[in-house]
C-alpha positions as CSV (number, residue, x, y, z in Angstrom):
1,X,-50.7,-7.0,-41.3
2,X,-49.0,-10.3,-42.0
3,X,-47.8,-12.7,-39.3
4,X,-44.2,-11.9,-40.2
5,X,-44.8,-8.2,-39.7
6,X,-46.6,-8.8,-36.4
7,X,-43.8,-11.0,-35.2
8,X,-41.2,-8.3,-36.0
9,X,-43.3,-5.7,-34.1
10,X,-44.1,-7.9,-31.1
11,X,-40.4,-8.4,-30.4
12,X,-40.6,-5.0,-28.7
13,X,-43.7,-6.0,-26.7
14,X,-43.0,-5.9,-22.9
15,X,-44.0,-8.8,-20.8
16,X,-46.5,-8.1,-18.0
17,X,-49.2,-6.6,-20.1
18,X,-48.2,-3.0,-19.9
19,X,-48.4,-2.7,-23.7
20,X,-51.7,-4.5,-24.0
21,X,-53.7,-1.3,-24.5
22,X,-51.1,0.4,-26.7
23,X,-52.5,1.4,-30.2
24,X,-49.1,0.6,-31.7
25,X,-49.5,-3.1,-30.9
26,X,-53.3,-3.4,-31.5
27,X,-53.1,-4.7,-35.1
28,X,-50.2,-7.1,-34.2
29,X,-52.1,-8.5,-31.3
30,X,-55.2,-9.0,-33.5
31,X,-53.0,-11.0,-35.9
32,X,-51.9,-13.1,-32.9
33,X,-55.5,-14.0,-32.2
34,X,-56.0,-15.1,-35.8
35,X,-52.8,-17.2,-36.2
36,X,-52.3,-20.1,-33.8
37,X,-48.7,-20.6,-34.8
38,X,-47.9,-16.9,-34.1
39,X,-49.9,-17.1,-30.8
40,X,-47.7,-20.0,-29.7
41,X,-44.5,-18.1,-30.6
42,X,-45.8,-15.0,-28.8
43,X,-46.6,-17.0,-25.6
44,X,-43.1,-18.5,-25.6
45,X,-41.5,-15.1,-26.2
46,X,-43.4,-13.6,-23.2
47,X,-42.4,-16.5,-20.9
48,X,-38.7,-16.1,-21.9
49,X,-38.9,-12.3,-21.4
50,X,-40.5,-12.7,-18.0
51,X,-37.7,-15.1,-16.9
52,X,-35.0,-12.8,-18.3
53,X,-36.6,-9.8,-16.4
54,X,-36.6,-11.7,-13.1
55,X,-32.9,-12.6,-13.6
56,X,-32.0,-9.0,-14.4
57,X,-33.8,-7.8,-11.2
58,X,-31.8,-10.3,-9.2
59,X,-28.5,-8.8,-10.3
60,X,-27.4,-5.8,-8.2
61,X,-25.6,-2.8,-9.8
62,X,-22.0,-2.8,-8.5
63,X,-21.7,-1.1,-5.1
64,X,-20.5,2.5,-5.3
65,X,-21.0,2.9,-9.0
66,X,-23.3,5.9,-8.7
67,X,-21.0,7.6,-6.2
68,X,-18.0,7.1,-8.5
69,X,-19.8,8.5,-11.4
70,X,-21.0,11.6,-9.5
71,X,-17.5,12.1,-8.0
72,X,-16.0,12.0,-11.5
73,X,-18.4,14.6,-12.6
74,X,-17.6,16.9,-9.7
75,X,-13.9,16.5,-10.3
76,X,-14.3,17.4,-13.9
77,X,-16.1,20.6,-12.9
78,X,-13.5,21.6,-10.4
79,X,-10.8,21.3,-13.0
80,X,-12.9,23.5,-15.2
81,X,-12.4,21.3,-18.2
82,X,-13.8,22.4,-21.5
83,X,-17.3,21.5,-22.7
84,X,-16.2,18.6,-24.8
85,X,-14.4,16.9,-21.9
86,X,-17.5,17.3,-19.6
87,X,-19.7,15.8,-22.3
88,X,-17.4,12.9,-22.5
89,X,-17.6,12.3,-18.7
90,X,-21.4,12.5,-18.8
91,X,-21.5,10.2,-21.8
92,X,-19.3,7.7,-20.0
93,X,-21.6,7.8,-17.0
94,X,-24.6,7.2,-19.1
95,X,-22.8,4.3,-20.9
96,X,-21.9,2.7,-17.5
97,X,-25.5,3.0,-16.2
98,X,-26.9,1.5,-19.4
99,X,-24.2,-1.0,-20.4
100,X,-23.9,-2.8,-17.2
101,X,-27.5,-3.9,-16.8
102,X,-27.8,-4.1,-20.6
103,X,-24.8,-6.4,-20.7
104,X,-26.4,-8.6,-18.0
105,X,-29.6,-8.7,-20.1
106,X,-27.7,-9.7,-23.3
107,X,-25.8,-12.4,-21.4
108,X,-29.0,-13.8,-20.0
109,X,-30.7,-13.5,-23.4
110,X,-27.9,-15.5,-25.1
111,X,-28.0,-18.1,-22.3
112,X,-31.7,-18.6,-23.1
113,X,-31.3,-18.9,-26.9
114,X,-32.7,-22.4,-27.2
115,X,-34.6,-23.7,-30.3
116,X,-38.4,-23.7,-29.9
117,X,-38.7,-27.4,-29.8
118,X,-36.2,-27.6,-27.0
119,X,-38.1,-24.9,-25.0
120,X,-41.3,-26.8,-25.6
121,X,-39.8,-30.1,-24.4
122,X,-38.5,-28.5,-21.2
123,X,-41.8,-26.8,-20.5
124,X,-43.6,-30.1,-21.1
125,X,-41.4,-31.9,-18.5
126,X,-41.8,-29.1,-16.1
127,X,-45.6,-29.5,-16.4
128,X,-45.3,-33.2,-15.9
129,X,-43.2,-32.8,-12.8
130,X,-45.7,-30.2,-11.4
131,X,-48.7,-32.5,-12.1
132,X,-50.2,-30.0,-14.6
133,X,-50.3,-32.6,-17.3
134,X,-50.1,-36.4,-17.5
135,X,-48.1,-38.9,-19.5
136,X,-49.7,-40.3,-22.6
137,X,-48.4,-43.8,-21.7
138,X,-46.7,-45.1,-18.5
139,X,-44.5,-48.1,-18.0
140,X,-41.2,-49.0,-16.3
141,X,-40.2,-50.8,-19.5
142,X,-39.0,-48.4,-22.2
143,X,-39.9,-51.0,-24.9
144,X,-43.5,-50.5,-24.0
145,X,-43.2,-46.8,-24.4
146,X,-41.4,-47.2,-27.7
147,X,-44.2,-49.5,-28.9
148,X,-46.7,-46.8,-28.0
149,X,-44.8,-44.1,-29.8
150,X,-44.4,-46.2,-33.0
151,X,-48.1,-47.1,-32.9
152,X,-49.0,-43.4,-32.8
153,X,-46.5,-42.4,-35.5
154,X,-44.4,-40.3,-33.1
155,X,-40.6,-40.0,-33.2
156,X,-38.9,-42.5,-31.0
157,X,-35.3,-43.6,-29.9
158,X,-33.4,-46.3,-31.9
159,X,-33.5,-50.0,-31.4
160,X,-32.8,-51.3,-27.9
161,X,-31.1,-54.6,-27.0
162,X,-33.8,-56.8,-25.3
163,X,-31.5,-58.7,-22.7
164,X,-29.9,-55.7,-21.1
165,X,-31.1,-53.9,-18.0
166,X,-32.0,-50.3,-18.7
167,X,-32.9,-47.6,-16.3
168,X,-36.5,-47.9,-15.3
169,X,-38.7,-45.6,-17.4
170,X,-41.7,-43.6,-16.1
171,X,-43.7,-42.7,-19.2
172,X,-43.8,-40.8,-22.4
173,X,-45.5,-37.7,-23.7
174,X,-46.0,-36.2,-27.2
175,X,-46.6,-32.6,-27.9
176,X,-46.9,-30.6,-31.1
177,X,-44.6,-27.7,-32.0
178,X,-44.7,-25.8,-35.4
179,X,-46.5,-28.8,-37.0
180,X,-43.9,-31.2,-35.8
181,X,-44.5,-33.9,-33.1
182,X,-42.0,-34.0,-30.2
183,X,-41.6,-37.2,-28.1
184,X,-40.4,-37.0,-24.5
185,X,-39.5,-40.2,-22.5
186,X,-38.6,-39.9,-18.8
187,X,-36.3,-42.3,-16.9
188,X,-35.4,-42.8,-13.3
189,X,-31.8,-42.3,-12.3
190,X,-30.1,-44.5,-9.7
191,X,-29.8,-41.6,-7.3
192,X,-33.6,-40.9,-7.4
193,X,-33.4,-38.1,-10.0
194,X,-34.8,-38.1,-13.4
195,X,-33.4,-37.8,-16.9
196,X,-35.4,-37.0,-20.0
197,X,-35.0,-38.0,-23.6
198,X,-36.5,-35.9,-26.4
199,X,-36.7,-36.8,-30.1
200,X,-38.0,-34.8,-33.1
201,X,-37.8,-35.3,-36.9
202,X,-34.9,-33.2,-38.0
203,X,-35.8,-33.0,-41.7
204,X,-35.7,-29.3,-42.5
205,X,-35.5,-28.4,-38.8
206,X,-33.9,-24.9,-38.4
207,X,-31.1,-24.9,-36.0
208,X,-30.9,-28.7,-35.7
209,X,-27.9,-29.7,-33.5
210,X,-24.8,-31.2,-35.3
211,X,-24.7,-34.9,-36.3
212,X,-23.2,-37.1,-33.6
213,X,-21.5,-34.2,-31.8
214,X,-23.1,-33.6,-28.4
215,X,-23.6,-29.9,-27.6
216,X,-23.9,-29.1,-23.9
217,X,-25.8,-26.1,-22.6
218,X,-27.5,-24.9,-19.4
219,X,-30.9,-23.4,-19.2
220,X,-31.8,-22.3,-15.7
221,X,-31.8,-25.4,-13.5
222,X,-31.8,-27.7,-16.6
223,X,-28.5,-29.1,-18.0
224,X,-29.0,-30.2,-21.6
225,X,-27.0,-32.1,-24.3
226,X,-28.3,-32.1,-27.9
227,X,-27.2,-33.8,-31.1
228,X,-28.6,-35.2,-34.4
229,X,-28.5,-38.8,-35.6
230,X,-30.0,-40.2,-38.8
231,X,-33.4,-38.6,-39.3
232,X,-34.0,-37.3,-35.7
233,X,-32.7,-34.5,-33.5
234,X,-32.1,-35.5,-29.8
235,X,-31.9,-33.7,-26.5
236,X,-31.2,-35.2,-23.1
237,X,-31.7,-33.1,-20.0
238,X,-31.8,-33.3,-16.3
239,X,-31.8,-31.0,-13.3
240,X,-28.1,-30.9,-12.8
241,X,-25.1,-29.0,-14.0
242,X,-23.6,-29.6,-17.5
243,X,-20.7,-31.3,-15.9
244,X,-23.0,-33.7,-14.1
245,X,-24.8,-34.5,-17.3
246,X,-21.5,-35.0,-19.1
247,X,-20.3,-37.4,-16.4
248,X,-23.6,-39.2,-16.5
249,X,-23.5,-39.8,-20.2
250,X,-19.8,-40.6,-20.1
251,X,-20.6,-43.4,-17.7
252,X,-23.7,-44.5,-19.6
253,X,-21.7,-44.8,-22.9
254,X,-20.1,-47.9,-21.3
255,X,-23.5,-49.5,-21.1
256,X,-24.6,-51.2,-24.4
257,X,-28.2,-50.3,-23.7
258,X,-27.6,-46.6,-23.5
259,X,-25.1,-46.8,-26.4
260,X,-28.0,-48.1,-28.5
261,X,-30.3,-45.2,-27.5
262,X,-27.5,-42.6,-27.6
263,X,-25.0,-43.3,-30.4
264,X,-23.6,-39.9,-29.8
265,X,-22.2,-41.1,-26.5
266,X,-19.3,-42.5,-28.5
267,X,-18.4,-38.9,-29.3
268,X,-18.1,-37.7,-25.7
269,X,-14.4,-38.4,-25.4
270,X,-13.8,-36.0,-28.3
271,X,-16.3,-33.3,-27.4
């Protein structure tokens, strides 16, 4: 079995391990153990499915739905409609019972459709915040972090004006995703929060965000904005709503320092 075949099959694998002993997945799981790239994808898929499952469980079926369906079936019997009509009633009932939670699942699935590098960056920051991993370099001066990134051949933000007063940085972290290096730089916000800047080489990057056109999205508690510029793709995210992030960047675009880091800020008035 090839990795592509295993990946196709494992899209039906249920999170939680209930399919771990299934003979249908045995060969695909063996391929996962042989292919590190496939294993990374599979782990990300399981995490996403687990999150989706939790969100579905948190959504209650509309009150009275079951009673309304059963009442409709009883009314149809009392009216002695023909078999075709009764089948239509039952079909509608099944549709409602399946479509409502299914629609919620699809909505949540669409909301979670981030590119792999974006998911990897968010997970990296989550681990940094939780203390499960450490910065590769730490400094309140972003220039120090840029120097470190350049010295290690990692993607980095653009040139920064030396005389301006930037937000204080915390540190930077690099991780690998699909043979590409991702750089994450974390900054303090004036209100005590954090904002995170991600850069990755966009050459041949599938699903790269549009050039200089910020694309806002929400993933759980994380508000994100992504775009491409020159040879890199960029994502900025924080634990706020997309509106909060939009307002933050709209304010920062007036600051020459941030305009140098985020040329796409100039597009915010038109996005």
